[in-house]
N, CA, C and O of each residue as an XYZ file, in Angstrom:
476
protein
N       0.755     -0.969      0.060
C      -0.011      0.213      0.026
C       0.737      1.212     -0.011
O       0.302      2.137     -0.697
N       2.060      1.426      0.655
C       2.743      2.317      0.959
C       4.466      2.019      0.506
O       5.117      1.013      0.787
N       4.873      3.082     -0.175
C       6.434      2.391     -0.020
C       7.341      3.795      0.938
O       7.256      5.022      0.982
N       8.140      2.784      1.562
C       9.420      3.579      1.974
C      10.314      4.074      1.557
O      11.376      3.475      1.389
N      10.094      5.541      1.220
C      11.336      6.320      0.950
C      12.167      7.123      1.794
O      11.667      7.949      2.557
N      13.639      6.900      1.695
C      14.299      7.601      2.303
C      14.703      8.600      1.969
O      15.338      8.278      0.965
N      14.871     10.256      2.145
C      15.329     11.142      1.652
C      16.736     11.699      2.186
O      16.539     12.384      3.190
N      17.696     11.647      1.939
C      19.156     11.413      2.513
C      19.896     12.518      1.590
O      20.056     12.574      0.370
N      20.370     13.562      2.878
C      20.189     14.822      2.379
C      22.083     15.308      2.444
O      22.415     16.091      3.333
N      22.831     14.940      1.764
C      24.217     15.744      1.892
C      24.935     16.850      1.611
O      24.220     17.745      1.159
N      26.029     17.119      1.703
C      26.350     18.396      1.688
C      27.554     18.186      0.440
O      28.494     17.394      0.382
N      26.901     19.697     -0.913
C      27.790     19.185     -2.265
C      29.193     19.489     -1.675
O      29.445     20.112     -0.643
N      30.009     18.942     -2.511
C      31.402     19.672     -2.370
C      30.936     20.994     -3.386
O      29.980     21.091     -4.156
N      32.506     22.377     -2.895
C      32.264     23.271     -3.581
C      32.521     23.657     -4.983
O      33.453     22.983     -5.421
N      32.239     24.153     -5.503
C      31.818     24.606     -6.556
C      31.956     23.599     -8.082
O      32.793     23.681     -8.982
N      30.833     22.707     -7.932
C      30.313     21.284     -8.043
C      29.545     21.750     -9.581
O      28.361     22.028     -9.390
N      29.705     21.801    -10.122
C      28.926     21.758    -11.559
C      27.630     21.179    -11.911
O      27.325     20.149    -11.310
N      26.606     21.764    -12.985
C      25.369     20.527    -13.021
C      25.769     19.052    -13.285
O      25.220     18.050    -12.827
N      26.836     19.125    -14.115
C      26.943     17.691    -15.104
C      27.757     16.909    -13.592
O      27.521     15.747    -13.258
N      28.709     17.830    -12.845
C      29.151     16.896    -11.707
C      28.207     16.301    -10.974
O      28.284     15.118    -10.643
N      27.323     17.009    -10.689
C      25.870     17.035     -9.827
C      25.429     15.101    -10.170
O      25.587     14.101     -9.469
N      24.782     15.323    -11.720
C      24.413     14.126    -12.355
C      25.175     13.235    -12.174
O      24.805     12.144    -11.742
N      26.517     13.545    -12.497
C      27.730     11.993    -12.126
C      27.223     11.687    -11.028
O      26.393     10.777    -11.036
N      27.572     12.366     -9.716
C      27.221     12.291     -8.768
C      26.532     11.121     -8.174
O      26.810     10.154     -7.464
N      25.302     11.742     -8.902
C      23.756     11.282     -8.241
C      23.976      9.668     -8.921
O      23.355      8.752     -8.382
N      24.686      9.427     -9.862
C      24.314      8.335    -10.775
C      25.507      7.323    -10.007
O      25.384      6.123     -9.760
N      26.672      8.194     -9.722
C      27.748      7.491     -8.754
C      26.786      6.677     -7.312
O      26.947      5.548     -6.848
N      26.273      7.237     -7.098
C      25.333      7.042     -5.772
C      24.056      6.029     -6.149
O      23.408      5.523     -5.232
N      23.795      5.815     -7.266
C      22.827      4.545     -7.303
C      21.981      5.527     -7.559
O      22.518      5.426     -8.662
N      20.823      6.789     -7.710
C      20.078      7.122     -8.494
C      20.159      7.923     -9.004
O      21.202      8.568     -9.115
N      18.808      8.266     -9.646
C      18.678      9.825    -10.577
C      17.461     10.638    -10.468
O      16.964     11.416    -11.282
N      16.931     10.152     -8.802
C      15.843     10.858     -7.955
C      16.756     11.716     -7.243
O      17.432     11.314     -6.296
N      16.775     12.604     -7.579
C      17.447     13.762     -6.467
C      17.419     14.991     -6.939
O      17.456     15.205     -8.151
N      17.319     16.372     -5.641
C      16.801     17.385     -5.757
C      18.214     18.311     -5.379
O      19.126     17.844     -4.697
N      18.222     19.478     -5.855
C      19.741     20.523     -5.246
C      18.970     21.796     -4.742
O      18.102     22.445     -5.325
N      19.381     21.928     -3.822
C      19.140     23.416     -2.603
C      20.474     24.019     -3.304
O      21.546     23.557     -2.913
N      20.487     25.070     -4.365
C      21.927     25.505     -4.182
C      22.138     26.663     -3.003
O      23.243     26.933     -2.533
N      21.345     27.071     -2.751
C      21.303     28.185     -1.604
C      21.682     27.474     -0.724
O      22.361     28.262     -0.066
N      21.749     26.265     -0.084
C      22.226     25.428      1.217
C      23.394     24.845      0.681
O      24.171     24.345      1.495
N      23.728     24.798     -0.720
C      24.621     23.837     -1.509
C      24.398     22.295     -0.921
O      25.432     21.663     -0.708
N      23.112     21.631     -0.639
C      23.106     20.570     -0.677
C      22.200     19.681     -1.577
O      21.237     20.049     -2.250
N      22.650     18.594     -1.459
C      21.673     17.411     -2.293
C      20.896     16.379     -1.649
O      21.204     15.645     -0.710
N      19.731     16.465     -2.389
C      19.183     15.296     -1.684
C      18.800     14.346     -2.343
O      18.162     14.494     -3.386
N      19.108     13.250     -1.871
C      19.178     11.502     -2.887
C      17.578     11.205     -2.018
O      17.305     11.352     -0.826
N      16.795     10.777     -3.077
C      15.347     10.247     -3.058
C      15.537      8.365     -3.693
O      15.822      8.175     -4.875
N      15.327      7.153     -2.709
C      15.837      5.862     -2.481
C      14.784      5.635     -2.113
O      14.055      6.426     -1.514
N      14.400      3.922     -2.572
C      13.813      3.236     -1.313
C      14.716      3.164     -0.646
O      15.927      3.272     -0.836
N      13.843      2.888      0.546
C      14.867      2.200      1.835
C      15.738      1.434      1.607
O      16.919      1.552      1.932
N      15.022      0.195      0.770
C      15.638     -1.339      0.660
C      17.193     -0.694      0.044
O      18.187     -1.385     -0.179
N      17.134      0.106     -0.061
C      18.721      0.991     -0.903
C      19.543      1.897     -0.078
O      20.653      2.355     -0.347
N      18.925      2.052      0.813
C      19.498      2.559      2.028
C      21.033      2.599      1.780
O      21.761      3.399      1.193
N      21.258      1.383      2.476
C      22.821      0.963      2.980
C      23.981      1.021      1.755
O      25.152      1.231      2.072
N      23.627      0.836      0.421
C      24.378      1.097     -0.858
C      24.763      2.184     -0.746
O      25.904      2.558     -0.475
N      23.383      3.084     -1.045
C      23.278      4.381     -0.899
C      24.578      5.145     -0.198
O      25.591      5.738     -0.569
N      23.985      4.801      0.927
C      25.119      5.262      2.310
C      26.375      4.897      2.026
O      27.259      5.751      2.095
N      26.721      3.396      1.608
C      28.500      3.329      1.500
C      28.808      4.338      0.382
O      29.854      4.981      0.475
N      27.999      4.533     -0.658
C      28.783      5.001     -1.931
C      29.025      6.802     -1.463
O      30.038      7.410     -1.811
N      28.230      7.262     -0.877
C      28.362      8.707     -0.531
C      29.392      8.631      0.605
O      30.178      9.574      0.513
N      29.650      7.824      1.644
C      30.835      7.409      2.331
C      32.162      7.523      1.707
O      33.096      8.253      2.040
N      32.058      6.413      0.447
C      33.088      6.428     -0.253
C      33.379      7.782     -1.397
O      34.319      7.537     -2.153
N      32.978      8.603     -1.530
C      32.996     10.059     -2.086
C      33.102     10.810     -1.509
O      33.132     11.903     -2.076
N      33.260     10.783      0.305
C      33.636     11.528      1.355
C      32.492     12.812      1.377
O      32.874     13.910      1.783
N      31.350     12.663      1.011
C      30.673     13.806      1.048
C      29.450     13.339      2.896
O      28.958     12.267      3.245
N      29.426     14.383      3.402
C      29.054     14.561      4.579
C      27.305     14.142      4.491
O      26.509     14.794      3.816
N      27.012     13.190      5.139
C      25.508     13.120      5.188
C      24.657     14.556      6.356
O      24.957     14.552      7.550
N      24.144     15.114      6.075
C      23.417     16.109      6.860
C      22.093     15.455      8.001
O      21.845     15.632      9.194
N      21.386     14.536      6.748
C      20.233     14.213      7.414
C      19.585     12.720      6.745
O      20.394     12.240      5.950
N      18.633     12.095      6.853
C      18.686     10.846      6.386
C      16.612     10.859      7.196
O      16.434     10.491      8.357
N      15.854     11.154      6.633
C      14.967     11.049      6.528
C      13.565      9.911      6.100
O      13.302      9.944      4.898
N      12.822      9.104      6.806
C      11.623      8.396      6.293
C      10.678      9.136      5.386
O      11.062     10.261      5.067
N       9.870      8.856      5.050
C       8.296      9.261      4.284
C       7.976      7.977      3.603
O       8.787      7.161      3.165
N       6.600      7.910      3.576
C       5.742      7.080      2.985
C       5.005      7.582      1.656
O       4.132      8.450      1.635
N       5.406      7.025      0.769
C       4.382      7.245     -0.344
C       3.252      6.666     -0.764
O       3.530      5.467     -0.774
N       2.291      6.777     -1.070
C       1.100      5.596     -1.292
C       1.415      4.749     -2.592
O       1.793      5.523     -3.471
N       1.398      3.785     -2.912
C       1.092      3.097     -4.328
C      -0.180      3.244     -4.948
O      -0.202      3.516     -6.148
N      -1.072      3.128     -4.420
C      -2.165      3.370     -4.929
C      -2.987      4.625     -4.048
O      -2.812      5.133     -2.941
N      -3.616      4.755     -4.762
C      -4.794      6.215     -4.158
C      -6.067      5.769     -4.796
O      -6.332      5.334     -5.917
N      -7.085      6.125     -3.246
C      -8.804      6.059     -3.639
C      -9.238      7.518     -3.258
O      -8.693      8.430     -2.636
N     -10.426      7.362     -3.880
C     -11.343      8.184     -3.716
C     -12.303      8.276     -2.570
O     -12.426      7.106     -2.205
N     -12.967      8.947     -1.889
C     -13.990      8.709     -1.197
C     -15.027      9.470     -1.229
O     -14.940     10.694     -1.314
N     -16.271      8.744     -1.156
C     -17.595      9.178     -2.016
C     -18.449      9.825     -1.567
O     -19.012     10.900     -1.772
N     -18.495      8.371     -0.387
C     -19.624      8.169      0.798
C     -19.574      9.230      1.560
O     -18.490      9.515      2.069
N     -20.467      9.866      1.754
C     -20.537     11.304      2.894
C     -20.741     10.575      4.182
O     -20.447     11.299      5.133
N     -21.114      9.479      4.504
C     -20.984      9.334      5.905
C     -19.221      8.983      6.147
O     -18.833      9.043      7.313
N     -18.437      8.713      5.322
C     -17.203      7.900      5.317
C     -16.530      9.374      5.582
O     -15.775      9.648      6.515
N     -17.025     10.351      4.435
C     -16.293     11.678      4.651
C     -16.115     12.108      5.849
O     -15.080     12.678      6.195
N     -17.708     11.747      7.086
C     -17.053     12.764      7.920
C     -16.873     12.119      8.864
O     -17.087     12.513     10.011
N     -16.304     10.636      8.450
C     -15.789      9.805      9.968
C     -14.367     10.051      9.395
O     -13.569     10.540     10.195
N     -13.944      9.806      8.203
C     -12.619     10.405      8.303
C     -12.066     11.889      8.085
O     -10.875     12.143      7.907
N     -13.098     12.838      8.125
C     -12.830     14.228      8.780
C     -12.498     14.159     10.419
O     -11.504     14.682     10.924
N     -13.498     13.428     11.137
C     -13.393     13.408     12.658
C     -11.958     12.626     13.130
O     -11.686     12.794     14.319
N     -11.161     11.929     12.477
C     -10.541     11.103     12.780
C      -9.228     12.071     12.397
O      -8.222     12.157     13.101
N      -9.413     12.682     11.313
C      -7.773     13.325     10.837
C      -8.327     14.388     12.252
O      -7.940     13.912     13.320
N      -8.960     15.408     12.373
C      -9.257     16.259     13.423
C      -8.544     15.582     14.366
O      -7.391     15.970     14.554
N      -9.055     14.435     15.163
C      -8.556     14.433     16.171
C      -7.454     14.258     16.372
O      -7.030     14.629     17.467
N      -6.262     13.447     15.148
C      -5.219     13.304     15.090
C      -4.240     14.350     15.046
O      -3.012     14.284     15.103
N      -5.346     15.745     14.887
C      -4.430     16.974     14.624
C      -3.725     17.437     16.155
O      -2.616     17.956     16.274
N      -4.687     17.099     17.291
C      -4.865     17.380     18.427
C      -3.551     16.490     19.231
O      -3.309     16.572     20.435
N      -3.127     16.012     18.672
C      -2.253     14.447     18.957
C      -0.600     15.475     19.089
O      -0.220     16.205     18.174
N      -0.013     15.332     20.107
C       1.366     16.311     20.201
C       2.107     14.880     19.536
O       2.904     15.126     18.631
N       1.934     13.468     19.878
C       2.592     12.410     19.365
C       2.716     12.316     18.011
O       3.618     11.663     17.486
N       1.735     13.022     17.296
C       1.600     12.770     15.786
C       2.197     13.899     15.236
O       1.795     15.037     15.481
N       3.413     13.569     14.289
C       4.318     14.139     13.767
C       3.960     14.177     12.125
O       4.600     14.918     11.379
N       2.988     13.398     11.677
C       3.169     13.097     10.065
C       2.024     12.468     10.111
O       1.688     11.967     11.184
N       1.143     12.351      8.916
C       0.314     11.401      8.837
C      -0.040     10.878      6.927
O      -0.375     11.492      5.914
N       0.190      9.836      7.174
C       0.236      9.186      5.578
C      -1.232      8.786      5.259
O      -2.052      8.642      6.165
N      -1.486      8.644      4.189
C      -2.762      8.316      3.676
C      -2.775      8.265      2.027
O      -2.079      8.916      1.248
N      -3.820      7.255      1.738
C      -3.749      7.069      0.415
C      -5.021      8.015     -0.508
O      -5.340      7.724     -1.661
N      -5.668      9.248      0.334
C      -6.901      9.248     -0.053
C      -6.728     10.666     -1.296
O      -6.236     11.767     -1.050
N      -7.149     10.318     -2.270
C      -7.036     11.423     -3.245
C      -7.783     12.983     -3.001
O      -7.431     14.036     -3.531
N      -8.682     12.821     -2.236
C      -9.617     14.091     -1.901
C      -9.769     14.326     -0.669
O     -10.727     14.691      0.013
N      -8.353     13.986     -0.395
C      -8.281     14.451      1.317
C      -8.886     15.843      1.142
O     -10.038     16.065      1.515
N      -8.281     16.587      0.695
C      -8.279     18.284      0.783
C      -9.995     18.615      0.907
O     -10.704     19.253      1.685
N     -10.213     17.768     -0.368
C     -12.006     18.398     -0.519
C     -12.552     18.079      1.123
O     -13.102     18.946      1.802
N     -12.330     16.898      1.529
C     -12.786     16.231      2.511
C     -12.777     17.401      3.870
O     -13.671     18.107      4.336
N     -11.499     17.240      4.188
C     -10.879     18.416      5.122
C     -11.879     19.679      5.173
O     -12.571     19.973      6.148
N     -11.826     20.447      3.821
C     -12.602     21.711      4.136
C     -13.874     21.706      3.999
O     -14.452     22.691      4.458
N     -14.566     20.820      3.458
C     -15.913     20.891      3.601
C     -16.489     21.154      5.683
O     -15.903     20.979      6.751
N     -17.773     21.595      5.319
C     -18.415     21.799      6.496
C     -18.915     21.037      7.102
O     -19.465     21.351      8.157
């Protein structure tokens, strides 16, 4: 239902070119990355199963790992159309918002914004 994705943030070497960044990502085994030029960092996004391999390559390249965060991405999504179900989901989501222990909520509901916005 969900895939565990790792976002591994690394400090980029000084004065690295765009071509070198692309080569760096390929050396680390991923084409899925984004660059924050203001902070001079690169964020690799990989499947959690490939984390150990990517971290090993990052260490071989002597890059500093700044953070390593997990997130879940829905493999499939669904749309809720039943009004009673929408009400229950909205109540549940509102109850979670009030809990200090809850940091993130992952779901696969395409129309969640609509459900939360409905009065």
